[in-house]
C-alpha positions as CSV (number, residue, x, y, z in Angstrom):
1,M,128.4,93.4,102.1
2,K,124.4,92.2,101.4
3,R,121.5,94.7,101.7
4,R,120.6,94.7,104.4
5,D,123.5,95.2,106.8
6,F,124.4,98.1,104.5
7,L,121.6,99.8,105.2
8,K,121.4,98.9,108.6
9,N,125.1,100.6,109.5
10,M,124.1,103.9,107.3
11,T,122.1,106.5,107.8
12,F,120.4,109.0,104.8
13,D,119.2,111.8,104.7
14,A,115.7,112.4,102.7
15,T,116.4,113.8,100.1
16,G,119.9,112.6,98.6
17,L,117.6,109.6,98.2
18,A,118.4,109.6,94.4
19,A,122.3,108.1,95.2
20,L,120.2,104.9,97.7
21,I,118.7,102.4,95.1
22,I,121.8,102.7,93.3
23,M,124.2,102.7,95.8
24,V,122.2,99.8,97.3
25,I,121.3,97.2,93.9
26,S,124.8,97.3,93.0
27,G,125.9,95.8,95.9
28,C,123.7,93.3,95.3
29,S,124.9,90.1,92.6
30,G,123.6,87.1,91.1
31,P,119.8,86.0,89.8
32,K,117.5,84.4,92.2
33,E,114.3,82.9,91.9
34,P,112.0,84.3,94.6
35,E,110.9,81.3,95.7
36,I,107.3,80.2,97.6
37,F,107.9,78.3,100.5
38,I,103.9,78.8,102.4
39,D,100.4,76.8,100.8
40,I,99.0,80.3,100.2
41,D,96.0,78.4,99.4
42,K,95.4,76.5,102.7
43,K,96.1,79.8,104.8
44,L,93.2,81.2,102.9
45,Q,91.2,78.5,102.5
46,Y,91.1,78.1,106.5
47,S,90.4,82.1,106.6
48,A,87.2,81.5,103.9
49,A,86.2,79.4,105.9
50,T,86.6,81.0,109.3
51,V,84.7,84.3,107.8
52,R,81.6,81.9,106.6
53,Q,81.2,80.4,110.0
54,S,81.3,84.3,111.2
55,L,78.4,84.6,108.8
56,A,76.6,83.0,110.6
57,G,76.8,84.6,113.4
58,L,76.9,89.1,112.1
59,S,73.8,90.9,110.7
60,V,75.4,94.0,108.8
61,E,72.6,95.6,110.7
62,E,74.4,95.7,113.7
63,G,77.5,97.1,111.9
64,F,81.1,96.3,110.4
65,P,82.7,93.7,112.7
66,R,86.0,95.7,114.6
67,R,87.3,94.3,117.1
68,V,87.3,91.2,119.4
69,N,87.5,92.0,123.0
70,Q,89.7,90.4,125.4
71,G,87.6,87.3,126.7
72,E,84.8,87.0,124.4
73,Y,84.1,85.3,120.7
74,R,82.3,88.0,118.8
75,W,83.0,90.9,116.4
76,S,82.2,93.7,118.7
77,N,81.0,96.2,115.8
78,T,81.4,100.3,114.7
79,R,79.3,101.8,113.1
80,Y,79.7,103.1,109.1
81,T,80.9,106.2,110.1
82,G,83.9,104.3,111.9
83,W,87.0,104.4,110.4
84,T,87.5,100.6,109.9
85,S,84.3,100.3,108.0
86,G,85.4,99.6,104.8
87,F,87.3,96.6,106.0
88,F,85.1,93.9,106.7
89,P,83.3,94.1,102.9
90,G,86.6,94.5,101.8
91,L,87.7,90.8,103.5
92,L,84.6,89.9,101.9
93,W,85.2,90.9,98.5
94,N,88.5,89.3,98.6
95,L,87.9,85.7,100.0
96,Y,85.4,86.1,96.5
97,T,88.4,86.3,94.6
98,F,89.3,83.3,95.4
99,T,86.2,81.0,96.7
100,G,84.6,82.2,93.7
101,D,81.7,81.3,96.7
102,D,78.0,83.0,96.4
103,E,77.7,83.8,99.9
104,L,81.0,85.1,100.1
105,K,80.0,87.6,97.4
106,Q,76.2,88.1,98.6
107,A,77.5,89.2,102.0
108,A,79.9,91.3,100.6
109,I,77.7,93.3,98.3
110,A,75.5,93.7,102.3
111,Y,78.3,95.0,103.8
112,T,79.7,97.1,100.9
113,N,75.3,98.8,99.7
114,A,75.6,100.1,104.0
115,L,78.2,102.3,103.9
116,E,76.6,104.1,102.0
117,P,75.5,106.6,103.8
118,I,78.2,107.5,103.7
119,T,77.9,109.5,100.2
120,R,75.3,111.7,101.9
121,M,77.3,113.5,105.1
122,D,79.3,116.2,104.7
123,W,83.2,114.7,105.5
124,N,85.6,115.5,107.3
125,T,87.9,112.8,107.5
126,H,91.0,111.2,105.5
127,D,90.0,108.1,106.1
128,L,88.0,107.4,103.5
129,G,90.1,105.5,101.1
130,F,89.6,102.8,104.1
131,M,85.7,103.3,104.2
132,M,84.6,103.5,100.8
133,Y,87.9,102.5,98.3
134,L,88.2,99.2,100.0
135,S,84.2,98.1,99.9
136,A,82.7,99.9,97.2
137,G,85.0,99.9,95.4
138,K,86.3,96.4,94.7
139,A,82.8,95.6,94.2
140,Y,82.4,98.1,91.2
141,E,85.8,95.5,89.9
142,H,83.7,93.0,90.6
143,T,79.2,93.8,89.1
144,Q,80.9,97.3,87.1
145,D,77.5,98.6,89.1
146,A,77.6,102.1,88.3
147,I,76.0,102.9,91.4
148,Y,78.8,102.3,93.2
149,R,80.7,104.2,90.8
150,Q,79.3,107.2,91.9
151,W,79.7,106.8,95.6
152,L,83.4,106.7,94.6
153,M,83.4,109.1,92.9
154,E,81.7,111.6,95.1
155,T,83.4,110.2,98.7
156,A,86.9,111.1,96.2
157,D,85.7,114.2,96.2
158,S,85.3,114.8,100.3
159,L,88.9,113.2,100.7
160,A,90.3,115.9,98.1
161,D,88.4,118.9,99.6
162,L,90.8,118.0,102.3
163,F,93.7,119.1,100.6
164,N,95.9,122.2,102.0
165,P,98.0,123.7,99.0
166,V,100.2,125.9,101.2
167,V,101.2,122.8,103.4
168,G,100.8,120.2,100.9
169,T,98.9,117.5,102.6
170,I,95.5,116.4,103.2
171,H,94.9,117.4,106.6
172,S,94.2,113.9,108.2
173,W,92.8,115.3,111.5
174,P,90.9,118.4,111.4
175,W,89.4,117.9,114.8
176,G,93.1,118.3,115.5
177,E,93.1,121.9,115.9
178,R,90.2,121.9,118.1
179,R,91.4,120.0,120.2
180,H,95.1,119.6,120.8
181,G,95.3,123.6,118.6
182,W,97.4,121.5,115.4
183,P,96.3,124.5,112.8
184,H,96.8,122.0,110.4
185,N,98.4,117.7,110.8
186,T,99.3,115.0,109.2
187,I,99.4,111.2,110.0
188,I,101.2,108.5,108.5
189,D,98.6,106.6,108.3
190,N,97.5,109.0,105.2
191,M,98.9,107.3,103.1
192,L,97.4,104.1,102.9
193,N,93.8,106.9,101.3
194,L,96.4,108.3,98.7
195,E,95.0,104.8,96.4
196,F,91.7,106.0,96.1
197,L,92.5,109.1,94.3
198,F,94.6,107.3,92.3
199,W,92.4,105.4,91.1
200,A,89.8,108.2,91.5
201,A,91.9,109.8,89.1
202,N,93.2,107.0,86.3
203,N,89.0,107.2,86.4
204,G,87.4,109.9,85.2
205,G,88.3,111.8,88.1
206,G,90.6,114.9,87.4
207,E,94.4,114.9,86.8
208,H,94.5,116.9,90.2
209,L,93.2,114.2,92.7
210,R,96.4,112.6,90.6
211,D,97.9,116.4,91.4
212,I,96.9,115.8,95.5
213,A,98.2,112.5,95.9
214,I,101.4,112.7,94.5
215,T,102.4,116.2,96.5
216,H,100.8,114.3,99.4
217,T,103.0,112.2,98.6
218,H,106.2,114.2,98.4
219,T,105.5,116.5,101.3
220,T,105.7,113.6,103.6
221,L,108.8,112.2,102.0
222,R,110.4,115.3,102.4
223,N,108.9,115.6,106.4
224,G,108.1,112.3,108.0
225,F,110.9,110.4,108.2
226,R,114.6,110.8,110.0
227,N,117.6,110.0,108.9
228,D,117.4,106.3,109.2
229,F,113.9,106.2,107.1
230,S,112.5,105.2,110.6
231,T,109.1,107.6,110.8
232,W,107.0,110.5,113.0
233,H,103.4,109.2,113.9
234,V,101.8,112.4,113.5
235,I,103.4,116.0,111.7
236,V,101.8,119.0,112.8
237,Y,102.4,122.2,110.0
238,E,100.9,125.6,110.4
239,K,98.1,126.0,108.4
240,D,99.2,129.2,105.9
241,S,102.4,128.5,105.1
242,P,105.0,124.6,104.7
243,N,106.4,125.0,107.7
244,V,106.9,122.2,110.4
245,I,105.5,123.5,114.3
246,K,107.1,119.3,115.6
247,K,107.1,116.1,114.7
248,I,105.2,113.9,118.1
249,T,103.2,110.8,117.8
250,D,100.3,110.4,118.3
251,Q,99.9,105.6,119.3
252,G,103.8,105.8,119.4
253,Y,105.4,104.6,122.9
254,S,107.3,108.4,122.3
255,D,107.6,110.7,120.3
256,E,111.2,109.4,119.5
257,S,109.8,105.8,119.1
258,V,109.0,104.3,115.9
259,W,105.1,102.9,116.0
260,S,105.5,99.6,114.5
261,R,101.7,100.1,112.9
262,G,103.0,104.0,111.8
263,Q,106.1,102.1,109.4
264,A,104.0,99.6,107.7
265,W,101.6,101.9,107.0
266,A,104.9,103.7,105.5
267,M,105.6,101.1,103.9
268,H,103.0,99.6,101.8
269,G,101.9,103.7,101.5
270,F,104.9,104.4,99.3
271,S,105.1,101.2,97.9
272,M,101.5,101.9,95.9
273,A,102.2,105.6,94.8
274,Y,105.2,104.4,93.2
275,R,103.4,101.9,91.7
276,E,100.0,104.7,90.7
277,T,103.6,106.9,89.1
278,G,106.0,105.3,88.8
279,I,108.5,108.1,90.6
280,A,111.7,107.3,91.5
281,E,111.8,108.4,95.1
282,F,108.6,106.6,96.4
283,L,110.0,103.0,95.7
284,D,114.0,104.3,97.5
285,V,111.4,105.4,100.2
286,A,110.0,102.7,100.6
287,V,112.6,99.8,100.3
288,A,114.4,102.2,103.1
289,A,112.1,102.0,105.2
290,S,111.5,98.7,105.0
291,E,114.7,97.2,105.6
292,F,114.5,99.6,108.7
293,F,110.7,97.8,109.5
294,I,112.9,94.1,109.0
295,D,115.6,95.0,110.7
296,H,114.6,96.0,114.5
297,L,111.9,92.5,113.3
298,P,112.1,90.0,116.5
299,D,112.5,86.4,115.9
300,D,109.5,85.2,114.9
301,F,109.2,88.6,113.0
302,V,105.7,89.9,114.8
303,P,106.4,93.5,115.9
304,Y,105.9,94.8,119.8
305,W,103.6,97.7,119.2
306,D,106.4,99.8,118.6
307,F,110.2,99.2,117.6
308,M,111.6,101.7,120.3
309,L,110.5,100.5,123.6
310,P,113.0,100.5,126.7
311,D,112.3,96.9,127.6
312,T,109.6,94.8,126.2
313,A,109.0,92.4,128.8
314,G,104.4,91.7,129.0
315,Q,105.2,94.6,125.5
316,P,101.7,93.9,123.2
317,R,102.5,92.3,120.0
318,D,100.7,94.1,116.3
319,A,99.8,92.2,114.4
320,S,98.4,93.6,112.1
321,A,101.8,95.9,111.6
322,A,102.6,92.6,110.4
323,A,99.6,92.0,108.1
324,I,100.2,95.8,106.9
325,A,103.9,94.5,106.1
326,A,104.4,90.9,105.1
327,S,101.3,92.0,102.4
328,A,103.9,95.3,101.2
329,L,106.7,93.3,101.6
330,V,104.7,91.2,98.6
331,E,104.6,94.3,96.2
332,L,107.3,95.6,96.5
333,S,109.2,92.6,95.9
334,T,107.7,93.1,92.0
335,L,108.8,96.8,92.3
336,V,112.6,96.0,92.5
337,D,114.5,95.4,89.4
338,D,117.4,93.4,91.5
339,Q,116.3,89.7,91.7
340,E,118.1,89.3,94.9
341,V,116.6,92.4,97.0
342,S,113.4,90.5,95.6
343,S,114.1,87.3,97.0
344,H,114.5,89.2,100.5
345,F,111.4,91.4,100.4
346,L,109.3,88.2,99.5
347,E,111.1,85.6,101.5
348,T,110.7,88.1,104.7
349,A,106.6,88.2,103.5
350,Q,106.2,84.5,103.5
351,Q,108.2,84.2,107.9
352,M,105.7,86.9,108.9
353,I,103.1,85.8,107.1
354,R,103.8,81.9,108.3
355,S,103.9,83.0,111.9
356,L,101.4,85.1,112.1
357,F,99.1,82.1,111.4
358,E,101.0,79.7,113.0
359,N,101.4,81.7,116.3
360,Y,98.9,84.6,116.4
361,R,95.1,82.5,115.1
362,S,93.0,83.4,117.5
363,E,90.8,80.0,116.9
364,E,88.3,80.5,120.2
365,T,86.4,83.7,118.3
366,M,85.8,85.0,115.3
367,A,88.7,86.4,113.8
368,I,91.0,85.1,111.3
369,L,94.2,86.8,113.7
370,G,94.6,87.7,117.2
371,H,97.5,89.9,119.6
372,S,96.5,93.3,117.5
373,T,97.2,96.9,119.5
374,G,95.0,100.0,118.2
375,S,96.6,101.9,120.8
376,K,98.6,100.9,123.2
377,P,99.2,104.6,125.0
378,H,94.9,104.9,124.6
379,D,94.8,101.7,126.3
380,S,92.6,101.2,123.8
381,E,92.2,97.8,121.2
382,I,95.0,95.7,123.4
383,D,96.2,92.3,122.3
384,V,93.4,91.6,120.5
385,P,91.6,90.7,116.9
386,L,91.0,94.2,115.1
387,V,89.5,93.7,111.3
388,Y,91.8,95.5,109.9
389,A,94.7,92.8,110.5
390,D,92.7,89.8,108.6
391,Y,92.0,92.7,106.0
392,Y,95.8,92.6,105.2
393,F,96.1,89.3,106.2
394,I,94.3,88.1,103.3
395,E,95.5,91.0,101.3
396,A,99.6,89.5,102.0
397,L,98.5,85.8,100.4
398,M,96.3,87.2,97.9
399,R,99.3,88.8,96.4
400,M,101.1,86.5,97.0
401,R,99.4,83.8,95.1
402,N,99.3,86.1,92.4
403,G,102.5,86.5,92.4
404,E,102.6,83.0,92.6
405,L,101.0,82.2,89.3
406,R,102.7,84.9,87.3
407,M,106.0,83.1,88.2
408,K,104.3,79.5,87.1
409,N,103.3,80.7,83.5
């Protein structure tokens, strides 16, 4: 039985993961080298050219690109306080890594430096990983400038301050208590901000930061997945106990549906958590969540905004979910030991990347990709280019390129 069919026909209890990977991998036979069948450099060169052209019409003083509104050409900007502010400097750093182009480097520095006010504010958001690690983290990697390290350490501590040790997670939306009566909530998106804490712990910030990230991941594993390893978006907890009050959605179709970008966040976050810790359960979850995503893709490998829509006619896709998932699958292909499983994930990622490039480009705007969906239930950012779709598309290509180079060497 093929691995995908095995997972599709089974359900699992989230506490019984130990046997999952053994059973699944034992069903795979015969080594198979992963195949690279897309022109990675061509897509990165196209992306770099698109971003260079957009820079001519942008100014860091105007803010940080977030979306392109329907019928418009230019990026609509957000302030440094917006949760997406780190993605544009992050993609600039990634493209500079590929091209060595000083224009991209100088733009990356300018946009990163414009985030400095974050370090001087009393932050109350879990999105500091998106905002600072993707920008200042890459700036420090490239320049070794101590000021970026200082910013990172300060904001990592601010993120850690949101951790509730009784619940075992970082408080995602502190405003949720005031607006909705949620004592403590954690969203699946938060998994992507944990890499910031792992980095800080590895660079002198203290082992308590690693402990927070690991505890948050274990708690999310325990409470954030259904038996088929689809995800809930929001878990609402009591503040003074680990008890779950309810499991709901904010951006999906319904509380029992599966928001596609949320599933992609889980794939990406648990793959990263395994890479950082070597904890086998995290890999098991990443594999199972990825199989759910793959098994529910339409024919062109780019999901609708929710996997459980009663009728997809006229419903928007979410290219950002595909880009995030593709990047996760590329990394996951390097983490699993079984060659057939690795090939399955890598080749699926390539199908997704190829479809995004061929069918979902935004050739009439400053963006690389179009057709993303921010929040359909809130009628916000529907079928438009979103900066994080571009970021993860480039990240997926860079990860694939690095993997290809390793195989050739």
